[in-house]
C-alpha positions as CSV (number, residue, x, y, z in Angstrom):
1,X,0.0,0.0,0.0
2,X,1.1,3.5,-0.6
3,X,-0.1,6.2,1.8
4,X,-0.3,9.7,0.2
5,X,-2.5,11.9,2.4
6,X,-3.9,11.3,5.9
7,X,-7.7,11.6,6.0
8,X,-8.7,10.7,9.5
9,X,-8.0,8.1,12.2
10,X,-6.3,5.2,10.4
11,X,-7.6,6.2,6.9
12,X,-5.4,7.5,4.2
13,X,-5.8,8.6,0.6
14,X,-3.4,6.4,-1.2
15,X,-3.1,3.3,-3.5
16,X,-4.1,-0.1,-2.3
17,X,-2.3,-2.7,-4.4
18,X,-4.6,-5.4,-2.9
19,X,-7.5,-3.2,-4.0
20,X,-6.1,-2.9,-7.6
21,X,-5.7,-6.7,-7.7
22,X,-9.2,-7.3,-6.3
23,X,-10.6,-5.0,-8.9
24,X,-8.7,-6.6,-11.8
25,X,-9.8,-10.1,-10.7
26,X,-13.4,-9.0,-10.7
27,X,-13.0,-7.6,-14.3
28,X,-11.5,-10.8,-15.8
29,X,-14.8,-11.9,-17.3
30,X,-15.2,-8.5,-19.0
31,X,-11.6,-8.6,-20.2
32,X,-12.2,-12.0,-21.7
33,X,-15.5,-11.1,-23.3
34,X,-14.0,-9.9,-26.6
35,X,-12.0,-13.1,-26.9
36,X,-15.0,-15.3,-26.2
37,X,-17.6,-13.4,-28.2
38,X,-20.8,-14.9,-26.7
39,X,-23.5,-15.5,-29.3
40,X,-26.0,-13.9,-27.0
41,X,-25.0,-11.1,-24.7
42,X,-28.1,-9.8,-22.7
43,X,-26.0,-8.1,-20.0
44,X,-24.1,-5.9,-22.5
45,X,-27.3,-5.3,-24.5
46,X,-29.3,-4.4,-21.5
47,X,-31.3,-1.2,-21.6
48,X,-32.5,0.3,-18.3
49,X,-36.0,1.7,-18.5
50,X,-35.6,3.4,-15.1
51,X,-32.7,5.7,-15.8
52,X,-32.2,6.9,-12.2
53,X,-31.5,3.4,-11.1
54,X,-28.7,3.1,-13.7
55,X,-27.4,6.5,-12.5
56,X,-27.5,5.7,-8.8
57,X,-26.0,2.2,-9.4
58,X,-23.2,3.8,-11.4
59,X,-22.5,6.4,-8.6
60,X,-22.3,3.8,-5.8
61,X,-20.4,1.3,-8.1
62,X,-17.7,3.9,-8.9
63,X,-17.6,5.1,-5.3
64,X,-17.0,1.5,-4.2
65,X,-14.2,1.1,-6.7
66,X,-12.6,4.3,-5.6
67,X,-12.8,3.3,-2.0
68,X,-11.3,-0.1,-2.9
69,X,-8.3,1.3,-4.7
70,X,-7.7,4.7,-3.2
71,X,-8.5,4.4,0.5
72,X,-6.0,2.6,2.7
73,X,-5.6,2.0,6.4
74,X,-2.2,2.1,8.2
75,X,-3.2,-0.4,10.8
76,X,-4.1,-3.3,8.4
77,X,-1.4,-5.8,7.2
78,X,-1.0,-6.5,3.6
79,X,-3.1,-9.7,3.9
80,X,-4.8,-9.7,7.3
81,X,-5.6,-13.3,8.5
82,X,-5.1,-12.9,12.3
83,X,-8.6,-13.1,13.5
84,X,-11.5,-15.4,12.8
85,X,-13.3,-12.3,11.3
86,X,-10.4,-11.7,8.9
87,X,-10.6,-15.3,7.7
88,X,-14.4,-15.3,7.4
89,X,-14.6,-12.1,5.4
90,X,-11.7,-13.1,3.1
91,X,-13.3,-16.5,2.5
92,X,-16.7,-14.8,1.7
93,X,-15.0,-12.5,-0.7
94,X,-13.3,-15.5,-2.5
95,X,-16.7,-17.3,-2.5
96,X,-18.3,-14.3,-4.2
97,X,-15.8,-14.4,-7.0
98,X,-16.1,-18.1,-7.3
99,X,-19.9,-17.7,-7.7
100,X,-19.3,-14.8,-10.2
101,X,-16.8,-16.8,-12.3
102,X,-19.0,-19.9,-12.3
103,X,-21.9,-17.6,-13.4
104,X,-19.8,-16.1,-16.2
105,X,-18.8,-19.6,-17.3
106,X,-22.4,-20.6,-17.6
107,X,-23.3,-17.3,-19.3
108,X,-20.5,-17.8,-21.9
109,X,-21.7,-21.4,-22.5
110,X,-25.2,-20.0,-23.3
111,X,-26.9,-20.7,-20.0
112,X,-28.3,-17.2,-19.6
113,X,-31.1,-17.7,-17.1
114,X,-32.5,-14.6,-15.4
115,X,-32.0,-15.9,-11.9
116,X,-28.5,-17.1,-12.6
117,X,-27.5,-13.7,-14.1
118,X,-29.2,-11.9,-11.1
119,X,-27.3,-13.9,-8.5
120,X,-23.9,-14.5,-10.2
121,X,-23.5,-11.1,-11.9
122,X,-25.6,-8.6,-10.1
123,X,-25.8,-9.6,-6.4
124,X,-22.3,-11.1,-5.8
125,X,-20.1,-8.3,-7.2
126,X,-21.2,-5.7,-4.6
127,X,-21.1,-8.4,-1.9
128,X,-17.5,-9.0,-3.0
129,X,-16.7,-5.4,-2.5
130,X,-18.5,-5.5,0.9
131,X,-16.5,-8.5,2.1
132,X,-13.2,-7.1,0.9
133,X,-14.1,-3.8,2.8
134,X,-14.8,-5.8,6.0
135,X,-11.8,-8.0,5.5
136,X,-9.5,-4.9,5.0
137,X,-11.4,-3.0,7.7
138,X,-12.1,-0.4,5.1
139,X,-15.5,0.6,6.4
140,X,-15.8,3.4,3.8
141,X,-15.8,0.7,1.1
142,X,-18.2,-1.5,3.1
143,X,-20.5,1.5,3.5
144,X,-20.5,2.3,-0.2
145,X,-20.9,-1.4,-1.1
146,X,-24.2,-1.8,0.8
147,X,-26.3,0.7,-1.3
148,X,-24.4,-0.6,-4.4
149,X,-25.6,-4.1,-3.5
150,X,-29.2,-2.9,-3.1
151,X,-29.4,-0.8,-6.3
152,X,-27.4,-3.3,-8.4
153,X,-29.6,-6.2,-7.3
154,X,-32.8,-4.2,-7.9
155,X,-31.5,-3.4,-11.4
156,X,-30.8,-7.1,-12.0
157,X,-34.3,-8.0,-10.7
158,X,-35.9,-5.5,-13.1
159,X,-33.9,-6.5,-16.1
160,X,-33.5,-10.3,-15.6
161,X,-36.2,-11.5,-13.3
162,X,-39.2,-9.2,-14.0
163,X,-38.7,-8.7,-17.8
164,X,-38.0,-12.4,-18.6
């Protein structure tokens, strides 16, 4: 981690290398998409009928990513695993990405069921950010991830559970 400017208590504006890695891991399915070229791509072709949901989702999503990458704490080790909570939150973050990657695998294979997309692409990504925030004790990230989860999941419900 690189600390640039003290914000308050143990929080600093800086660069979290773990945050960058966590973000890149979450983006792997999108990075692979041009190489895979799915025959059907409802996620990328999705149009939101309720524009404010798209806007609010975008705001909280970007806020979560900023908090993930640019907010660091000086009292957290590179990879904290000391407490049971550390291990649980880390394990839950890993589980969210496993679910996400399995969902993308199914998606690319043509299994594009609304409930599968809703769970594996819409619900688990903000939960991934939430659990990373809790694991890294970055409560600013965790705080941004909660409304991101709610709005992102509602958007998924509207587009893949209600419409289908």
